[in-house]
C-alpha positions as CSV (number, residue, x, y, z in Angstrom):
1,M,42.8,14.1,100.5
2,T,39.3,15.3,101.2
3,Q,40.6,18.9,101.3
4,R,41.5,18.5,97.6
5,V,38.7,16.2,96.4
6,V,35.8,18.4,97.4
7,P,37.0,21.6,95.5
8,T,38.0,19.5,92.5
9,V,34.6,17.8,92.4
10,W,32.9,21.2,92.6
11,A,35.1,22.4,89.7
12,G,34.0,19.4,87.7
13,V,30.3,20.1,88.4
14,L,30.7,23.7,87.3
15,A,32.6,22.6,84.1
16,V,29.9,20.2,83.1
17,L,27.2,22.8,83.9
18,M,28.9,25.5,81.8
19,L,29.7,23.2,78.8
20,G,26.4,21.4,78.8
21,P,25.4,20.5,75.2
22,A,29.0,21.1,74.0
23,L,29.8,17.8,75.7
24,G,27.4,15.9,73.3
25,P,28.4,14.1,70.2
26,G,30.3,16.2,67.7
27,F,32.9,19.0,67.7
28,V,32.7,22.3,69.4
29,L,33.1,24.8,66.6
30,T,32.8,28.5,67.5
31,Y,34.9,31.4,66.2
32,D,38.6,30.4,66.6
33,I,38.2,26.8,68.0
34,V,38.5,24.6,64.9
35,W,39.2,21.0,65.6
36,V,38.9,18.3,63.0
37,P,38.9,14.4,63.3
38,D,42.5,14.2,62.1
39,L,44.7,17.3,61.7
40,A,47.6,16.8,59.2
41,L,51.1,17.9,60.2
42,T,51.7,20.2,57.3
43,R,54.2,23.1,57.0
44,D,51.4,25.5,57.9
45,V,50.9,23.7,61.2
46,L,54.6,23.9,61.9
47,G,54.7,27.7,61.3
48,L,56.5,27.4,58.0
49,G,53.7,28.5,55.7
50,S,53.3,31.8,54.1
51,G,51.0,33.2,56.8
52,L,51.8,34.3,60.3
53,P,52.1,31.3,62.7
54,R,49.1,32.2,64.9
55,A,48.3,28.6,65.9
56,V,51.9,27.5,66.8
57,P,52.5,25.3,68.6
58,S,48.9,24.4,69.4
59,D,48.1,22.9,66.0
60,A,51.2,20.8,65.9
61,V,50.5,19.4,69.4
62,V,46.9,18.5,68.3
63,A,48.2,17.0,65.1
64,V,50.5,14.7,67.0
65,L,48.1,13.9,69.9
66,D,45.2,13.1,67.7
67,E,47.2,10.2,66.3
68,I,47.0,8.7,69.9
69,V,43.6,10.0,71.1
70,P,40.8,10.7,68.6
71,G,40.4,14.4,67.9
72,L,36.9,14.5,69.2
73,A,37.7,12.9,72.6
74,L,40.8,15.1,72.8
75,Q,38.8,18.3,72.4
76,K,36.3,17.3,75.1
77,L,39.2,16.5,77.4
78,V,40.8,19.8,76.8
79,L,37.7,21.9,77.4
80,V,36.5,20.0,80.5
81,G,40.1,19.7,81.8
82,A,40.9,23.4,81.4
83,L,37.9,24.4,83.6
84,V,38.5,21.6,86.2
85,V,42.2,22.3,86.4
86,A,41.6,26.0,86.8
87,G,39.3,25.5,89.7
88,A,41.5,22.8,91.4
89,G,44.5,25.1,90.9
90,A,42.7,28.0,92.6
91,A,41.9,25.8,95.6
92,E,45.5,24.5,95.7
93,L,46.8,28.1,95.7
94,V,44.9,28.8,99.0
95,R,45.0,25.2,100.4
96,D,45.7,26.6,103.9
97,R,42.4,28.5,103.9
98,S,39.0,27.2,105.0
99,L,36.9,24.9,102.8
100,A,34.4,27.8,102.3
101,A,37.2,30.0,101.0
102,R,38.5,27.3,98.6
103,L,35.1,26.6,97.2
104,A,34.5,30.3,96.7
105,V,37.6,30.8,94.7
106,V,36.8,27.6,92.7
107,S,33.5,29.3,91.7
108,L,35.1,32.6,91.1
109,T,37.8,31.0,88.8
110,V,35.7,28.6,86.8
111,W,32.5,30.7,86.5
112,S,34.3,33.9,85.5
113,P,33.5,36.2,82.6
114,Y,37.0,35.5,81.2
115,A,36.4,31.8,81.1
116,A,33.0,32.2,79.5
117,E,34.0,34.7,76.9
118,R,37.2,32.9,75.9
119,L,35.3,29.6,75.7
120,W,32.7,31.2,73.4
121,M,35.4,32.9,71.4
122,G,37.1,29.5,70.9
123,H,40.4,30.6,72.5
124,W,41.2,27.2,74.0
125,P,45.0,27.8,74.4
126,M,44.1,30.9,76.5
127,L,41.8,28.7,78.6
128,L,44.6,26.3,79.2
129,A,46.9,29.2,80.1
130,Y,44.2,30.5,82.5
131,A,44.0,27.1,84.1
132,A,47.8,26.8,84.4
133,V,48.2,30.2,86.2
134,P,47.4,29.2,89.8
135,W,49.4,26.0,89.5
136,L,52.4,27.9,88.1
137,V,52.2,30.2,91.1
138,V,52.2,27.2,93.4
139,A,55.2,25.7,91.5
140,G,57.1,29.0,91.5
141,R,56.6,29.4,95.2
142,R,57.8,25.9,96.0
143,R,60.9,26.5,93.8
144,A,61.6,29.9,95.4
145,T,61.2,28.4,98.9
146,D,63.3,25.2,98.7
147,G,64.9,25.3,95.3
148,R,63.0,22.3,94.0
149,S,60.5,22.3,91.2
150,P,57.5,20.0,91.4
151,V,57.6,17.3,88.7
152,W,54.3,18.5,87.3
153,M,55.6,22.1,86.8
154,L,57.0,21.4,83.3
155,P,53.8,19.7,81.9
156,V,51.7,22.5,83.3
157,L,54.0,25.1,81.7
158,I,53.8,23.3,78.4
159,A,50.0,23.0,78.5
160,G,49.8,26.7,79.4
161,S,52.0,27.9,76.5
162,L,50.3,26.6,73.4
163,S,50.1,30.1,71.7
164,A,52.0,33.3,71.8
165,S,49.7,35.1,74.2
166,A,49.3,32.0,76.4
167,G,53.1,31.6,76.5
168,L,53.5,35.2,77.6
169,V,51.0,34.7,80.4
170,A,52.4,31.3,81.6
171,G,56.0,32.4,81.3
172,A,55.5,35.7,83.1
173,V,53.7,34.0,86.0
174,L,56.3,31.3,86.5
175,L,59.3,33.7,86.2
176,A,57.7,36.2,88.5
177,T,57.1,33.7,91.3
178,G,59.9,31.2,90.7
179,L,63.0,33.3,89.9
180,R,65.1,33.9,93.0
181,R,68.8,34.6,93.4
182,G,70.8,31.4,94.0
183,R,68.0,29.1,92.7
184,R,69.5,28.3,89.4
185,P,67.5,30.9,87.4
186,I,69.1,29.8,84.1
187,L,67.2,26.5,84.2
188,L,63.8,28.2,84.7
189,V,64.5,30.7,82.0
190,A,65.6,28.0,79.7
191,A,62.5,26.0,80.3
192,V,60.3,29.0,79.6
193,A,62.3,29.8,76.4
194,A,62.1,26.2,75.2
195,V,58.3,25.8,75.5
196,N,57.8,29.2,73.7
197,A,60.6,28.6,71.1
198,P,58.3,27.4,68.2
199,W,56.1,30.5,68.1
200,L,58.9,32.8,69.0
201,V,61.3,31.7,66.2
202,T,58.7,31.2,63.5
203,G,57.2,34.6,64.5
204,I,60.5,36.3,64.1
205,T,61.0,34.7,60.6
206,H,57.6,36.3,59.6
207,S,58.3,39.6,61.4
208,S,58.4,41.6,58.1
209,Q,54.8,40.6,57.5
210,A,53.8,41.3,61.1
211,A,55.4,44.8,61.0
212,A,52.4,46.2,59.2
213,A,49.9,44.7,61.7
214,T,47.5,47.3,63.2
215,G,44.0,47.1,64.6
216,F,44.5,47.9,68.3
217,E,41.3,49.9,68.3
218,V,39.3,47.2,66.8
219,F,40.7,44.5,69.2
220,A,40.6,46.8,72.2
221,L,38.9,45.8,75.5
222,R,35.2,46.6,75.4
223,G,33.1,47.3,78.4
224,D,29.7,45.8,79.0
225,A,27.4,47.4,81.5
226,L,30.6,48.5,83.2
227,P,33.1,50.9,81.7
228,A,36.0,48.9,80.2
229,P,38.5,49.4,83.1
230,L,35.9,48.3,85.6
231,A,34.9,45.3,83.5
232,A,38.6,44.3,83.4
233,L,38.7,44.4,87.3
234,S,36.2,41.5,87.3
235,L,38.1,39.6,84.5
236,A,35.6,40.7,81.9
237,G,35.8,42.6,78.6
238,I,36.6,41.4,75.1
239,W,36.6,43.0,71.7
240,N,33.9,40.8,70.3
241,T,30.7,41.8,72.0
242,S,28.8,38.9,70.4
243,V,30.4,36.5,72.8
244,V,29.5,38.5,76.0
245,P,26.8,36.8,78.0
246,A,23.7,38.9,78.1
247,S,23.7,39.2,81.8
248,R,26.9,41.3,81.6
249,D,24.8,44.1,80.0
250,G,22.7,44.7,83.0
251,W,22.8,45.3,86.8
252,L,24.3,41.8,87.4
253,A,27.6,43.0,86.1
254,W,27.6,45.7,88.8
255,A,26.6,43.2,91.4
256,A,29.5,40.9,90.3
257,L,32.0,43.7,90.6
258,A,30.7,44.7,94.0
259,F,30.9,41.1,95.3
260,L,34.4,40.7,94.0
261,V,35.7,44.0,95.3
262,T,34.1,43.7,98.7
263,L,35.8,40.3,99.4
264,A,39.1,41.3,97.8
265,V,39.3,44.5,99.9
266,A,38.3,42.7,103.0
267,G,41.1,40.2,102.5
268,F,43.8,42.4,101.1
269,R,45.4,43.5,104.3
270,G,45.5,40.0,105.8
271,W,47.0,38.7,102.5
272,W,49.5,41.5,102.2
273,T,50.9,41.0,105.7
274,S,51.3,37.3,105.3
275,D,52.5,36.7,101.7
276,E,56.2,36.9,101.1
277,Q,55.6,37.1,97.3
278,R,53.1,40.0,97.6
279,V,55.1,42.3,95.4
280,S,55.4,39.7,92.6
281,I,51.7,38.9,92.8
282,L,50.7,42.5,92.8
283,A,53.1,43.2,89.9
284,L,51.4,40.5,87.8
285,W,48.0,42.1,88.5
286,V,49.2,45.5,87.5
287,A,50.8,44.2,84.3
288,G,47.6,42.2,83.3
289,L,45.3,45.1,84.0
290,G,47.6,47.7,82.6
291,V,48.0,45.9,79.2
292,A,44.3,45.2,79.0
293,V,43.4,48.8,79.6
294,A,46.2,50.2,77.5
295,G,44.6,48.8,74.3
296,W,41.3,50.6,75.3
297,A,43.0,53.9,76.4
298,A,45.5,54.5,73.6
299,P,44.9,52.3,70.6
300,Q,46.1,54.8,68.0
301,A,49.4,55.3,69.9
302,L,49.9,51.5,70.1
303,D,49.1,51.2,66.3
304,A,51.8,53.7,65.6
305,L,54.2,52.1,68.0
306,A,53.6,48.7,66.5
307,Q,55.2,49.9,63.2
308,D,58.5,50.3,65.0
309,V,58.4,47.7,67.8
310,P,58.5,44.1,66.5
311,G,56.2,41.8,68.4
312,L,54.0,44.5,69.9
313,A,51.0,43.2,67.9
314,L,51.1,40.2,70.2
315,I,49.1,42.2,72.7
316,R,46.7,43.6,70.2
317,D,43.9,41.6,71.7
318,S,45.0,43.0,75.1
319,S,42.4,41.4,77.3
320,R,43.9,38.0,76.6
321,L,46.5,38.9,79.3
322,L,43.9,39.3,82.1
323,P,44.8,35.9,83.6
324,L,47.8,37.7,85.1
325,C,45.3,39.3,87.5
326,L,44.0,35.9,88.6
327,P,46.5,35.1,91.4
328,L,45.8,38.3,93.3
329,L,42.0,37.9,93.0
330,I,42.2,34.3,94.3
331,L,44.5,35.1,97.2
332,T,42.6,38.2,98.4
333,V,39.1,36.8,97.9
334,A,40.0,33.7,99.9
335,A,41.4,35.9,102.6
336,G,38.3,38.0,102.5
337,V,36.0,34.9,102.9
338,D,37.9,33.8,106.0
339,A,37.9,37.3,107.4
340,L,34.1,37.3,107.0
341,G,33.8,33.9,108.6
342,E,35.8,35.1,111.6
343,R,33.3,37.9,112.2
344,L,30.3,35.6,112.3
345,R,29.2,33.7,115.4
346,G,27.6,30.3,115.3
347,T,27.7,27.4,112.9
348,A,24.5,28.4,111.0
349,P,25.6,31.9,109.9
350,R,29.0,30.6,108.8
351,W,27.4,27.8,106.7
352,A,25.0,30.3,105.2
353,A,27.8,32.7,104.4
354,A,29.8,29.8,102.8
355,V,26.9,28.9,100.6
356,V,26.5,32.6,99.5
357,V,30.1,33.2,98.6
358,T,30.2,29.8,96.7
359,V,27.0,30.4,94.7
360,A,27.3,34.1,94.1
361,P,29.6,33.9,91.1
362,I,27.1,31.6,89.4
363,A,24.1,33.8,90.4
364,V,25.6,37.0,88.8
365,L,26.5,35.2,85.6
366,P,23.5,32.8,85.1
367,D,23.7,32.6,81.3
368,A,27.2,31.0,81.4
369,A,25.3,27.8,82.1
370,W,24.4,25.1,79.6
371,G,26.7,26.0,76.7
372,L,26.6,29.7,77.5
373,A,22.8,29.7,77.1
374,G,23.1,27.9,73.7
375,G,26.0,30.0,72.4
376,I,28.1,26.9,71.9
377,G,27.2,23.3,71.1
378,A,28.5,20.3,69.3
379,A,28.2,19.5,65.6
380,D,29.2,16.7,63.2
381,Y,31.1,17.4,60.0
382,P,29.4,16.3,56.8
383,A,30.7,13.0,55.6
384,Q,31.6,14.5,52.3
385,W,34.3,16.7,54.0
386,E,36.3,13.7,55.0
387,Q,35.7,12.2,51.5
388,A,37.0,15.3,49.9
389,G,40.1,15.2,52.1
390,A,40.6,11.5,51.2
391,A,40.3,12.2,47.5
392,L,42.9,15.0,47.8
393,A,45.2,12.6,49.6
394,Q,45.2,10.3,46.6
395,E,46.4,13.1,44.3
396,S,50.0,13.3,43.2
397,A,50.0,16.6,41.2
398,P,52.1,19.4,42.8
399,G,50.7,22.5,44.4
400,D,48.9,23.8,47.4
401,V,45.1,24.2,47.8
402,L,43.0,27.3,47.4
403,V,40.0,27.4,49.6
404,L,36.9,29.2,48.3
405,P,34.8,31.3,48.9
406,W,37.5,33.9,49.6
407,S,36.6,34.7,53.2
408,A,37.9,33.7,56.6
409,Y,34.8,32.8,58.5
410,R,31.8,30.6,57.9
411,A,28.4,30.0,59.5
412,P,27.5,26.5,58.3
413,T,23.9,25.3,58.6
414,W,25.2,22.0,60.1
415,N,26.8,24.0,62.9
416,A,23.6,25.8,63.7
417,H,24.8,28.9,61.9
418,R,27.4,29.5,64.6
419,P,30.3,31.6,63.2
420,V,33.6,29.7,63.0
421,L,36.9,30.1,61.3
422,D,36.6,28.0,58.2
423,P,37.4,24.4,59.2
424,L,37.9,23.2,55.7
425,P,41.6,23.9,55.4
426,R,42.3,21.7,58.4
427,M,40.5,18.8,56.9
428,L,42.9,18.8,54.0
429,P,46.2,16.9,53.9
430,R,48.0,19.7,52.0
431,P,49.0,23.3,52.9
432,S,46.2,25.7,51.9
433,V,45.8,29.3,51.1
434,T,42.9,31.2,52.6
435,D,41.7,34.8,53.0
436,G,43.5,36.4,56.0
437,D,41.5,39.6,56.1
438,L,39.1,40.1,59.0
439,V,36.0,42.2,58.8
440,I,35.0,43.5,62.3
441,G,32.2,45.9,62.7
442,G,32.5,47.1,59.2
443,T,36.3,47.6,59.6
444,T,38.6,45.4,57.5
445,I,41.8,44.3,59.2
446,P,44.2,43.3,56.4
447,G,45.8,39.9,56.7
448,E,49.6,39.6,56.9
449,D,50.0,36.7,54.3
450,R,51.5,38.3,51.3
451,R,50.8,35.1,49.2
452,A,47.1,35.4,50.1
453,S,47.2,39.0,48.8
454,S,48.7,37.8,45.5
455,V,46.0,35.1,45.3
456,A,43.3,37.7,45.9
457,E,44.7,39.6,42.9
458,A,44.7,36.4,40.8
459,L,41.0,35.8,41.7
460,A,40.2,39.3,40.4
461,A,41.1,38.3,36.9
462,A,38.4,38.5,34.2
463,D,37.6,34.9,33.5
464,P,38.2,31.4,35.0
465,Q,41.0,30.5,32.7
466,A,42.9,33.7,33.5
467,R,42.4,33.1,37.2
468,T,43.7,29.6,36.9
469,R,46.8,30.6,35.0
470,A,47.6,33.2,37.7
471,L,47.0,30.8,40.5
472,R,49.3,28.2,39.0
473,R,52.1,30.7,38.9
474,L,51.5,31.2,42.6
475,G,51.9,27.5,43.3
476,I,48.2,26.6,43.6
477,G,47.6,23.2,42.2
478,Y,44.0,22.6,43.5
479,A,40.9,24.6,44.4
480,I,38.2,23.5,46.8
481,T,34.9,25.4,46.9
482,D,32.3,25.2,49.6
483,R,29.2,26.1,47.5
484,T,27.0,26.2,50.6
485,A,29.0,29.2,52.0
486,G,28.1,31.8,49.4
487,E,29.3,33.0,46.0
488,A,32.9,32.2,44.9
489,P,34.9,33.1,41.8
490,R,35.0,30.2,39.4
491,V,38.3,28.6,38.3
492,A,39.0,26.2,35.4
493,G,40.0,22.7,36.4
494,E,39.3,19.0,36.3
495,V,36.8,17.8,38.9
496,V,38.4,15.5,41.5
497,F,35.5,15.4,43.9
498,D,32.0,16.8,43.9
499,G,29.5,16.1,46.7
500,G,27.9,17.6,49.7
501,G,28.3,21.1,48.4
502,L,32.1,20.7,48.0
503,L,33.8,20.9,44.7
504,L,37.5,19.9,44.5
505,Q,39.3,20.7,41.3
506,R,42.8,20.0,40.0
507,L,44.1,23.0,38.1
508,P,45.7,22.2,34.7
509,E,49.5,22.4,34.6
510,E,51.0,25.3,32.7
511,S,54.3,25.6,30.9
512,D,55.3,28.1,33.5
513,E,57.1,26.7,36.5
514,V,54.9,26.4,39.6
515,T,56.4,28.6,42.3
516,G,54.9,27.7,45.6
517,H,55.8,28.9,49.0
518,A,59.3,27.8,50.1
519,S,60.9,28.7,53.4
520,H,64.4,30.3,53.4
521,P,67.1,27.8,54.4
522,A,68.0,30.0,57.4
523,T,64.3,29.9,58.4
524,L,64.3,26.1,58.2
525,V,67.4,25.8,60.3
526,A,66.1,28.2,63.0
527,A,62.7,26.5,63.1
528,T,64.3,23.1,63.3
529,G,66.3,24.2,66.3
530,A,63.2,25.6,68.0
531,W,61.1,22.5,67.4
532,A,64.0,20.3,68.6
533,A,64.1,22.2,71.8
534,Y,60.4,21.9,72.2
535,V,60.4,18.2,71.6
536,L,63.2,17.7,74.1
537,V,61.1,19.5,76.7
538,W,58.1,17.4,75.9
539,L,60.2,14.2,76.2
540,F,61.6,15.3,79.6
541,A,58.2,16.2,80.9
542,T,56.6,13.0,79.7
543,T,59.4,10.8,81.2
544,S,59.3,12.6,84.5
545,T,55.5,12.3,84.7
546,V,55.6,8.6,83.9
547,L,58.3,8.0,86.5
548,L,56.3,9.9,89.1
549,L,53.1,7.9,88.4
550,I,55.1,4.6,88.7
551,S,56.5,5.8,92.0
552,M,53.1,6.8,93.3
553,A,51.6,3.4,92.2
554,R,54.4,1.5,94.0
555,R,54.0,3.5,97.2
556,R,50.3,2.9,97.2
557,T,50.8,-0.9,96.6
558,A,53.3,-1.0,99.4
559,R,50.8,0.7,101.8
560,V,48.1,-1.8,100.8
561,R,50.4,-4.8,101.4
562,G,51.6,-3.3,104.6
């Protein structure tokens, strides 16, 4: 028990130290992490809206779970849990190694550039996938060895597959380590397919919109002090350099790489000769590094290829797949730490070495501490935001909601001016239409929502009345404007709510029929089947987990009585 408790406690300490002020009252809102007190289960959340389903199934899962656990508590649990589970999983993957080795890989995993950058970027589904990776390797190995899957395998797979990129990572790891001839491979493949069915099916139904997606060069892996390929070796590198800790731009990045490579090389031979799954683990590393570097090396070729290969845009942000490299790093570094320990004589040198390898990952990335040196924090939504949502919930007129100003990101004063994907649409109980274009370094990446493009044309009309008429024909029944976020085109409508900088208007009905977004019947059938499979997997995983907990409680009670 102690062998597991100590690394897990250390992971918890690191998680709290990294998150710091983000654990205070309020929501963490940074770039793509947009949580609200109560997310409504709208058609957009289910991937049936007009835009590409980029937050499927994560938004739907949150919308359901925040009916059980308050959204604020749920977000804190996810962020802390992702880091703690990642560290505990790293230690479990090398549980036969020394305590020093296990503590070293906990530090390496939790305090990694990948975890820091994705946390700052708000990619919480990728953090969960990152946390799931070592556990899925453990589960896959057990299944490959004795044909039995741990009860916790399915819940971990579900948690690690809450977005398309996350599902690719989690599914690849489990299949690479768990698929073996004669071990009922169809069940494993079916489980992976079921947990990824919602984003896969809804993505296919929007494939004509995704076909035009480009931007590999804009989203390519970026180096820091290191060239991009070397940065990727240490699980670093992201397209948005604003979320890169400052220490990665100096000599500490080179020190981090030297530390990692030294231990990995020292342990590689010992690991290679003792691990029956060495080829699978190495293949995962090659795939993760190869995809990440490909976006940097040949972005134009990938842009061209994406026009003819459906789904290739999934790897546009190619460094998301770097968690595939994590198992090899954990295994070789742990072996390297033990190899170093064997060369030292005496208790004092070994303890000193253990402290060094445990603390080194923190020392070479010091500004990951305390909310990434202030990069992330917690903020409270203005009370008027919930009031506006409540006012809209009382409305009975048809139509979706237009969110203005017409831009994707905000930097609210109440969020310490931190950039964040506009949270307002998620506060609303109706489907909304927002600007899908992204402006990155002066380059505009067009959005894939055709309805949004039509709305943009309507907003370009000469006067508020003309804009309103055009919007009504597109199925827009309401407009909500955040007047604190900059200039916005005015529309003509009756005021439903006005307060705290928010203006909610009901657009007047026209004689023309309102033609909102409606999914094709075949799309609805396919999506229903995908979500049904997903719900069944959830039910099975939940039931199995509850039965396991009951069994464990009974055994513990029996031991106490005995």
